[in-house]
C-alpha positions as CSV (number, residue, x, y, z in Angstrom):
1,X,124.1,61.3,89.9
2,X,126.6,63.5,91.5
3,X,127.3,66.9,89.8
4,X,129.5,68.7,92.3
5,X,132.8,67.1,91.1
6,X,136.1,68.8,91.5
7,X,137.1,68.1,87.9
8,X,139.0,71.2,86.9
9,X,140.1,70.3,83.4
10,X,141.5,72.8,80.9
11,X,138.6,75.2,81.1
12,X,139.4,76.4,84.7
13,X,141.1,79.7,83.8
14,X,138.7,80.5,81.0
15,X,135.7,79.8,83.3
16,X,137.1,82.0,86.1
17,X,137.9,84.8,83.7
18,X,134.3,84.8,82.4
19,X,133.0,84.7,85.9
20,X,135.3,87.6,87.0
21,X,134.2,89.7,83.9
22,X,130.6,89.1,84.7
23,X,131.2,90.1,88.4
24,X,132.8,93.4,87.4
25,X,130.1,94.1,84.9
26,X,127.5,93.6,87.7
27,X,129.4,96.1,89.9
28,X,129.5,98.6,87.1
29,X,125.8,98.8,86.7
30,X,124.5,102.4,86.8
31,X,122.8,101.8,90.1
32,X,124.8,99.0,91.5
33,X,126.9,98.8,94.7
34,X,129.5,101.2,93.3
35,X,126.9,104.0,92.9
36,X,126.2,104.5,96.6
37,X,126.7,108.1,97.7
38,X,124.7,108.4,101.0
39,X,122.7,106.6,103.6
40,X,120.4,108.8,105.6
41,X,118.9,107.4,108.8
42,X,115.5,109.0,109.4
43,X,113.8,110.1,112.6
44,X,110.1,110.4,113.5
45,X,110.1,114.2,112.9
46,X,110.1,115.6,109.3
47,X,113.6,116.8,108.4
48,X,115.6,117.9,105.4
49,X,118.4,115.8,104.0
50,X,121.6,117.3,102.7
51,X,121.5,116.0,99.1
52,X,117.8,115.3,98.7
53,X,114.7,117.6,98.1
54,X,111.8,117.7,100.5
55,X,111.4,116.5,104.1
56,X,111.7,112.9,105.2
57,X,110.5,110.9,108.3
58,X,109.0,107.6,109.4
59,X,106.2,106.5,111.7
60,X,104.3,103.2,112.4
61,X,102.7,103.3,109.0
62,X,105.9,103.7,107.0
63,X,108.4,106.1,105.5
64,X,107.2,109.4,104.2
65,X,108.4,112.3,102.1
66,X,106.9,115.8,101.6
67,X,108.4,117.4,98.5
68,X,109.1,121.1,98.4
69,X,107.8,123.2,95.5
70,X,111.1,125.0,94.8
71,X,113.2,121.9,94.2
72,X,110.4,120.3,92.2
73,X,110.3,123.2,89.8
74,X,114.1,123.2,89.4
75,X,114.1,119.6,88.1
76,X,114.6,118.0,91.5
77,X,111.2,116.4,91.7
78,X,110.8,113.2,93.7
79,X,109.1,110.6,91.5
80,X,107.3,107.5,92.7
81,X,106.9,104.9,89.9
82,X,107.4,107.7,87.4
83,X,104.9,110.2,88.9
84,X,106.1,113.4,90.4
85,X,105.0,113.8,94.0
86,X,103.4,117.1,95.0
87,X,102.3,116.4,98.6
88,X,102.9,114.2,101.6
89,X,103.4,110.6,100.3
90,X,104.2,107.3,101.9
91,X,107.2,105.7,100.0
92,X,107.9,102.9,102.4
93,X,105.8,100.3,104.2
94,X,105.8,99.6,108.0
95,X,108.8,97.4,107.7
96,X,110.8,100.1,105.9
97,X,110.7,98.5,102.5
98,X,110.0,100.7,99.5
99,X,106.5,100.6,98.0
100,X,107.7,101.6,94.5
101,X,110.6,103.0,92.5
102,X,111.7,106.3,94.0
103,X,114.0,108.5,91.9
104,X,115.3,112.1,91.8
105,X,116.8,112.9,88.4
106,X,119.3,110.0,87.6
107,X,119.5,109.0,91.2
108,X,117.6,106.0,92.7
109,X,116.5,106.4,96.3
110,X,116.5,103.0,98.1
111,X,113.9,103.1,100.9
112,X,115.1,100.6,103.5
113,X,114.4,99.2,107.0
114,X,116.9,97.5,109.2
115,X,115.0,96.5,112.3
116,X,113.2,98.6,114.9
117,X,113.9,102.3,114.7
118,X,116.2,101.9,111.7
119,X,114.5,103.5,108.7
120,X,116.6,105.1,106.0
121,X,117.1,106.4,102.5
122,X,120.1,105.2,100.5
123,X,121.2,107.1,97.4
124,X,122.4,105.4,94.3
125,X,124.0,107.8,91.8
126,X,125.5,106.7,88.4
127,X,128.0,109.6,88.8
128,X,129.3,108.4,92.1
129,X,133.1,108.5,92.3
130,X,133.1,104.9,93.3
131,X,131.6,104.0,90.0
132,X,133.1,106.5,87.6
133,X,136.6,105.8,89.1
134,X,136.3,102.0,89.2
135,X,139.1,100.2,87.6
136,X,138.4,96.6,88.6
137,X,138.5,94.3,91.6
138,X,142.0,93.1,92.5
139,X,142.2,89.3,93.0
140,X,144.7,86.6,93.9
141,X,146.0,84.6,90.9
142,X,143.4,81.9,90.2
143,X,144.6,78.6,91.4
144,X,142.7,75.3,91.0
145,X,144.2,74.1,94.3
146,X,141.7,76.4,96.0
147,X,138.8,74.3,94.8
148,X,138.2,72.1,97.9
149,X,135.8,69.2,98.0
150,X,133.2,69.5,100.8
151,X,129.9,68.0,102.0
152,X,126.9,70.0,103.0
153,X,125.0,68.6,105.9
154,X,121.6,70.4,106.1
155,X,119.8,71.2,109.3
156,X,116.3,69.7,109.9
157,X,115.2,73.2,110.8
158,X,117.0,76.5,109.9
159,X,118.7,78.2,112.9
160,X,118.5,81.9,113.5
161,X,121.8,83.3,114.6
162,X,122.3,86.9,115.7
163,X,125.2,88.5,113.8
164,X,126.5,92.0,113.7
165,X,126.7,94.4,110.8
166,X,129.1,96.8,109.1
167,X,126.7,99.5,110.2
168,X,127.1,99.9,114.0
169,X,123.4,100.6,114.7
170,X,122.2,97.5,112.7
171,X,121.9,94.0,113.9
172,X,121.2,91.1,111.5
173,X,119.9,87.6,112.1
174,X,121.3,85.0,109.8
175,X,119.3,81.9,108.7
176,X,121.7,79.0,109.0
177,X,120.5,76.1,106.8
178,X,123.4,73.7,107.3
179,X,127.2,73.3,107.5
180,X,129.8,72.4,104.9
181,X,132.6,70.2,106.2
182,X,136.0,69.9,104.4
183,X,139.6,69.2,105.0
184,X,142.5,71.6,104.4
185,X,146.2,70.9,105.1
186,X,145.2,67.7,107.0
187,X,142.8,69.4,109.4
188,X,139.0,69.3,109.4
189,X,137.0,72.5,109.2
190,X,133.3,73.5,109.1
191,X,131.5,76.6,107.8
192,X,127.9,77.6,108.5
193,X,125.8,78.0,105.3
194,X,123.1,80.7,105.1
195,X,120.0,80.9,102.9
196,X,120.6,80.4,99.2
197,X,123.9,78.6,99.9
198,X,125.7,81.8,100.9
199,X,128.7,81.6,103.2
200,X,130.1,84.6,105.0
201,X,133.6,84.0,106.3
202,X,136.8,85.5,107.5
203,X,140.3,84.0,107.4
204,X,143.9,84.8,108.1
205,X,144.1,87.2,105.2
206,X,141.2,89.4,106.5
207,X,142.3,92.9,107.2
208,X,145.6,92.3,105.4
209,X,145.3,91.2,101.8
210,X,141.5,91.0,101.9
211,X,138.7,93.1,103.3
212,X,138.7,92.9,107.1
213,X,135.1,92.2,107.9
214,X,134.2,89.3,105.6
215,X,134.0,87.8,102.2
216,X,131.3,85.8,100.6
217,X,131.2,82.4,98.8
218,X,128.1,80.7,97.4
219,X,127.8,76.9,97.1
220,X,125.3,74.7,95.2
221,X,125.2,71.1,96.5
222,X,124.2,68.1,94.4
223,X,121.6,65.6,95.5
224,X,124.1,63.9,97.8
225,X,125.2,67.1,99.5
226,X,128.6,67.2,97.7
227,X,129.9,70.7,97.0
228,X,133.1,72.3,95.7
229,X,134.3,75.3,97.8
230,X,135.8,77.3,95.0
231,X,137.6,80.0,97.0
232,X,138.8,81.5,93.7
233,X,135.2,83.0,93.5
234,X,135.2,84.5,97.0
235,X,133.8,88.0,96.7
236,X,133.9,91.2,98.6
237,X,130.7,92.4,100.3
238,X,129.1,95.7,99.3
239,X,130.6,97.4,102.4
240,X,134.1,96.8,101.0
241,X,133.3,99.3,98.2
242,X,131.3,101.9,100.2
243,X,130.7,103.2,103.7
244,X,126.9,103.0,103.0
245,X,126.4,99.3,103.2
246,X,124.8,97.4,106.1
247,X,126.5,94.0,105.5
248,X,125.8,91.2,107.9
249,X,129.0,89.9,109.6
250,X,129.9,86.2,109.5
251,X,128.6,83.8,112.2
252,X,131.2,83.4,115.0
253,X,132.1,79.9,113.8
254,X,133.0,81.1,110.3
255,X,136.5,82.3,111.0
256,X,139.1,80.1,109.3
257,X,142.5,79.7,111.0
258,X,144.4,79.6,107.8
259,X,145.0,82.1,105.0
260,X,142.7,81.8,102.0
261,X,144.9,83.3,99.3
262,X,142.3,83.1,96.6
263,X,139.4,85.2,95.4
264,X,138.9,88.9,95.6
265,X,141.3,91.1,97.5
266,X,140.7,94.5,99.2
267,X,139.4,96.9,96.6
268,X,140.9,100.4,96.1
269,X,138.3,103.2,96.5
270,X,138.6,106.2,94.2
271,X,139.5,109.4,96.0
């Protein structure tokens, strides 16, 4: 039985408002995307970082930190899974991913890897101006006309497509699992769909009313592949809120020639 029907009904606005409220609540989390204050790319030689205690570096085995006694005694201890570190410790694996929860005070340190030679530490601080000064995400007026019927055609085997990133030094590879095809204003269009039903796209509003690099939309097909592209729920990527994101860019084919005047608009960053 098909479940992806475009039956809006009287609950459309209430459903959208509930979704929008949940979206903003997620952004407001103490260590969510609004809390980013730094992204430090590491080298292979131990070095100090401006806002963090100790010395940091990476090698073939992983990401390392060597805390310094002074900062630890002043309440700036580096903790791994709740235990204060007192000596040279590996906090990330060979891929760059963290091996546990790394914190300094109220700050969460995200240990990350973004391909060969790209090992980093990203800082999430509940007192970040982006979070404390957040007053909501601007949106277009919700409009049921922007719920478009579409069909997802899956690929027999996922395709790997090289895409860029909001961070110049990073290159992402998107896993394309299929394409959604739909009609808008009498013309046929297609968008590549990534893992989990995620669609990264640009349109004629990008860089004007909406964030220039991309927006995201997620689809859930029914058993027959039918989906509804509800552009009212198009969201900004993390890099729209912070300079410390490494967002993948859309596949080249995912640039719509018309203006999608629905969903989230460009957010205002607190000064």
